[in-house]
N, C-alpha and C positions, 0 to 999 in steps of 0.2 A: 326102425326105418325113419329117416329124417322126413319131416313134412313141412310144408309151407303153404301159404295162401296168397294168391295174386287176385286182389279184389275179392270176389266170392269164389274163385276157382281154386279147389284144393290140389296141391301137388305132392306127390310122393317121390322121393329120390330113388332112382333105379341104380345109378352109379355116379361117378364124378362128372359125367358128361350128359346125363339124360334124366328127365323127370317124367312122371306118369300123372295124367289126369284120369282118375278112376272112371270106369264105365258107368258106375251108378251115380255119378255127379248130377246128371240130368236124365230123367225118364225119356227114353227115345234114342239115347246114344246106342249105336249098334256095336261099337268097338271103343276101346280106350283111346285117350290122346297121349302123345309123347312129344315132349319138347327137348331138343338137344341144346344144352346150355351149361356153362359153368356157373358157379355161385355168383360171380361178378356179373355175368351177362343176364342171368335170370332176373336180377334186380331191375334191369333196364326194361323188362317187359311189363312191370307192374303198373305203369302209367298209361297204358292204352288197353284196348279190348282184344288184343291179339290172342291171349290165352282162351278167352271166351269163344273166339272164332274157331280155335282148334277143336273145342268141344262141340261146337255147332256142326262142323264138317263131319263129325262122327255120326250124324243122323242120315247121311246120304245112303240111299238104297244100294246094296251090292258092295259097300266098302269093305276092304279086306284088312285084317290084322290090326291096324291102328290109324288114326288121324295123326299125321306127323308134322313137325315144324323144325326147321333148321335154326342154328344159333343167330342168324341175322334176322330173325322174326320181327315183324312189326305189323301194325294194323293195315289191312287192305280191303278191297271190295269183295265181300263174301268170304273167300279164303283169306287168311293172313298172308302177307308177303313172307315167303319162306315156307309156305304150306305145301304138303304132299299128301296125295290120297290115290289109292288104286281101287278101281271098281271092276267087278266081274260081270260082263254082259250075260253070262249064263245064269247069274243069280239076280237078274233084274237091275244090273248096274247102270248107273246114270252118267251122263256127261254134264258138267257144270261150267259155263263160261267164266264164272267167278274163280274157278280153279285153274284157269289158264291166264286170265287177265286181259285188260284192254289192249295192251301192246303185245299182240300175239307174236311169239318167237322173238321177243326182245332177247338179245344174246350178246356174246362176246367172241371176238376173234383176235388172235395174236399172230403177228408177222415178225420174223427175225430178219437179220441182215448180217453182212460181213463187216459192218462198221462198228467201231468201239468208241467208248466215251472220249478218248483223246482225239479221235477223228472228228467228232461231232461238236465237241464243246465250243469251239470258236464260232460255230454256225447256228447255234440253237435259236437265237432271236430271229434270224432270217428264215430259218426252217419253219418256225411256228408262224411267222407272218405269212409265208407262202402257203402253208396248209390252210390257214384261216381265210386267205384270199381266194383259194381255189375250191375248197370244199364247202358246199352250202350248209349252213348251220343256223338254227333258230326257228321260231314258230313261223309257219307260212312260207318259208323259203323254198323256192322251186329249184329243181336239180339241173344238172348239165346234160341230162339224158331225157329224151321224150319218147313215149311209147303210145302208139295208136291202140285202139280197142282190140284189134286183131293181135297186135304184138303183146299187149297186156295179157290176153287170154293164154298165149303161149308161155309167157313168163310165169303166170300163176299155176299153170299145169306142169311145166317142165323145170321150173326153178333154175338152178345154175347151169343146167345143160343147155338151156336156151341162150344164156349169156356166152357160153362156149361157142355156140354157132355164130354169135355176133363178134367173136374175137375178143371178148371181155372177161374170159375166164379160161384157165388152163386145166388139163387133166390133173395136174398136181394140186391145184386149188380144190377141185372136187373131191379128190381122194381123202383129204384131211378135213373135210367139213362133215359135221354130224348129219347122218342120213344122206351123205353125198349131196347135200343141198337141195334135195327134192323128196317130198312125201308123195308117193304115187297115188294115194287115195284122194288127192286134191280134186275138187270139183269147181272149176271156174264159173260154172253156171249158177252156183249157189251164192255167189258174191253179187251184191246189189249194184245197180248202175251208179249210185252215188259213191260207193266204195271204189269202183273203177275210176271214177272221175277224180277222187282225192288222190289215188295212187299214181295216176298217169304222169305226174310231174315230180313225184317225190322219191322215186327210186334213185339211190345215190345221194341222199341228203341225211344229215346227222340228226336233225330235230333239236329239241330243247330238253329241259328237265335234267335228269341225271345222265343223259347220253353224252358221250365224249369221244374224241380221238386223242390218244395220249402217246407221246414219245417217252420211252422208258429205258432204263439201264438195268441190266441184271446185277443186282447188288450183292446177292449171296446165293450160294448153291448148297442144298441140303441133301440131295441124292444125286451123286455123280453119274450113276448108270442111267437113271431116268433123264437127267439133263442132257447127257450125250445122245440118247435116243431122240430127244426133242430138238437137238441141234443148238442148245443153249450153252453159252459160255460166260464166265465172269466178265463184267464190264461191257458185254455186247449190247448194242442198241437195238431195241425192238419197238414195234408199234402195236398198241392195243386199241381196239375199236369196240364201242358199246352202243348199239342202236337196235331198232326193231322194225316193225312193219308200218310205222308211221300212221298217217291218216287212214290208210286202207284197213289195217288191222283194227284200229279203233272203231271204224265204222262197222266192220263185221261183228265185233262184240256188241256194239250199241244196237245194231239191227236185231241181233239174236236175243238180247235181253228183252227187247220189246215183244218179239215173237213168242218168247218163253213165258210171258207174264202169267198166263193161265194154264200153262202146260202141267205143272205139278198137280193141280186140282184135277185135271183131265185124267191123270194116271193114278190118282189116289195117293200122292206123295205129300206127306206132311213135313214141313221144314220149320226150324226155329227162327229163321232169318230169310226174308224175301230176297236178299241179295244172293242167296244160294240157289236161285231158280235153276232147274235142271230138266233134262228129258232122258227117258230110257235110251240107252245107246242104240238099241235095235228099233227105235221108233222112227217114223218119217222125220220128225223134228230133230231128233238126235243125229240122224244120218246127214241131214242138211247142214247142221252146224259143223259137224266133223269135216265135211267136204269143204266148207268155206274156211274153217280154221286152218286146214292143211294148205289151202291155196294162199292164205295170208302168211303162213309160215314160209312157203316158197318165196313169196315176195320179200320177206325179211332177209332170207339168205342172199337174195340178189341185191338187196339194199347194201348189206355189209360188204358184199363182193365189189360193188361199184365204189363204195367208199374206200376200200383197200386199193382198188385200181387207180383211183385219183391220187391217193397217198403215194403210191409207187411212182407216178408221174412227177409228183413234186420232188421226191427224193432224187430222182434222175436229173431234174433241172438244177437242183441246189448243188449236187455233188458231181455233175458232169459225166455221169456214167449211166448206162441203162439199168433198169431195175433188175434185170437178169444178172448183169455184171455185179450189182450190189448184193446179189443173192437174197433178195427180199421175198422170201418164201413163206407161205402160210404154215404156221405150226399147227393150229387147230381152230375150229369154229364150233362153239357149243351154244345150244338154245337154253333159255331158262324161264320161258313162259309158254308152256306147250303141254299137250296131252298126247301120249303115244301108246300104241298097242304093243305090249312087250310080254315076254314069257318070264314068269317068276315062280319060284317054288314057295308054296304057301301051305302050311300044315302038312308037309311031306308030299305034296302033290303039285305037279307043274300045271300052271294055269295061264291063259291068255287074259291079261287085264289091261285096262286103260289107266296109265299112270299120269295123273295130273301133277305137273310141277309148276308152281306159281312162285317165281322168285326162288327157284331151286335148280340145281344143275345135275345132269346125269353124270355118274361117276363109275362106269363099268370097270371091273377089275382085269388084271392080266389074264390072257387066254380067252376073253369073251369074243365071240365071232364078229360083233359089231365094232370092235376097236380096230382102227386101221392097222394094216400089217406092220408098218414100221414101228408102231408103238405097242403091239400086242403083248410083247414080253414084259413090258413095264406097266401097262394099264392105260386107260383112256386119259388124255390130258384134260385137266380141269382148270378153268381160268377164273380167278376170283379178283375182280377189281375192288380196290379200296377207295378211300377218298383221294382227292387230287393233291393233297399235301403230304401224304404219308407213304403208302405203298400199295402194290397189288401182288398177287401170288399166282404161281403156277403149281398145281398139284397133279397127282395121278390117282385114279380110282383104285380102291382096295376091296378085297373080298367081303369085308364087313358091311359094305354098302348093300350088297345083294342080300345078306343075311338080315339086315336091320331096316333098310329104308328104300327098298325097291330100286337099288342101284343109284342112290341120290345123295348129294351133299349140298353145301350152302352155295350161294350165288354171288355174294358180295359182303360188304360190311354191315349194311342195314342201318336205316335212319334211327336217330334218337331225337331229332328235332323235326317238326313239320316244316314245310317250306316257309310258311308265314312266320313261325318262330325263328327260323334261321335268318330271315330278312330283318326281323325286329332286332335280333342280336347284332346285326351287321351295321346298324345305323351309325354313321359317322366314321366308318372304317373303309379302308381300301383293301379289299380282299386280294386284288392282283398284286399289290405291293407286299402284303404279308406273305403271299406265296413266293414272290421273288426272293424274299428273305430266306425262304427255305430251299432256294435253288430251282424253283419251278417258274417257267415263263408261261403265263396263262392269258388267253385271249377269249373273250366272249362277246356276244352281240349286245349285252346290256349289263349294267351293274347288278341288277337283280339276279341275272343268271348265275353269276359267281356267288352272290350272297346266299342264294338258296342252297348252293352246293358246297359251301365252305366246309373245311375239314371237321369243325366242331359239330356239324349236323349229323355226323355218322359215328357209329361204334368204331372202336379200334379194330381194324381188320385182322391184326395179328392175334387178338384174343379169339375172334371168330374161327380163324384157321386152326388155332390150337385145339379147339373143341372137336372139329371134324377129324383132325389128325389123331388126337387122343382116343376118339371113339372108334377109330379104325374105318371110317367112311372114305377117307382119301388121305394121301400122304404128301408131305411137303417136298417140293422139288426146288423151287427158286423163288426168291423175293425180289420184286422189281420196284425200283424207285422212280417216280415221275421226274422228268426234266422239262417237259413242255406239254401243254394241253390246250385244245380248242373245244369250245362249248357254244351252245346256242344262246 
């Protein structure tokens, strides 16, 4: 058996795509750790503490099977980015905000069109300018929509169904959004006044950091049947949106971390890292966080819906036809910072467990009842953004995800440079001009925004996708190349 050490963390090779951290690495680990990575990608993990975090997550009460990490793994708060853990409430299972992340229900949606590269090529610069002018992006930018406290309460409780009432979402949009854009267990009363205040002007805004709206072209198709089911064709123009719950979700997490500070000690839970603070799922503290987290998740789905709605309006202006005539239909919307109650088979027994996905994407296989009907025969669409200079991917879920990872796959390329390192490397460079040389028109609120997100700051998404494809977690459908991007 091949072995390797990352810092002090021992790894044993399971196969070409997966490594094991033995359960006896640290006293107190309840399960082993598993990292999905190729030989090339595992080398990129050695320079941060992400592997150590995988081992630390294995201490959580009620954790099932293994503490998991996807090939886009890198260091995060508590859990690594790319971390996955399922906890069983019947065995004292806990909920950990660090396993969801600050940006609750950060996620991705993809919209297709009946436009093709030749139609759009002469208009790319104008299109990106109009998107940048119309869609609020950047730190502190307020949105084009305002919601009163009463309206916000409806939005947090009913998610995209509330926007449908307002004429800002369609039945078709809801049908192909994960959870139909609403978690019914949301509790708007568990959200603080300050979180309400932060969210009231931010729904329909892109934010900053790694969030983006990108115009893409289908560059290659690898699965004709799945691509046809998803309505994707070679050279088709699509729009990918990556954003989350903005200041509201951040505040929900921040509030909860403060409230949870002494909760582990209250319930006799010992943890190797205070960033893993948690509460039993069935405790008052656990139930309050879950209600607030679900409300923030509903906000995030509404945020991406309003971002898409504004993008539809821009395309209609630029091309002189309604968005309906342009067939700008949502392909899918998937969350990648969330915890959800799901049924999984564990040790030959079906269990209801809370699956934490922190920088990881659900990837349910063909036939699963939660996959929308149009896609059920091919599997759940999986949307994997890469960096803005190379590519993004569309995959579909495979049976291996249920067998190995609680129905989960990767969520993106994964950083290899911190934001400060990326900025330092960008001194004296014009990232926008470099991107233009690659055929990508990029607009951002600041030089730093582009510098932080330059292509060199990320792993090659093709290598990441190769691992989850080879491991049987999800299957390649289409590779998308960027032609225009707006960022904060």
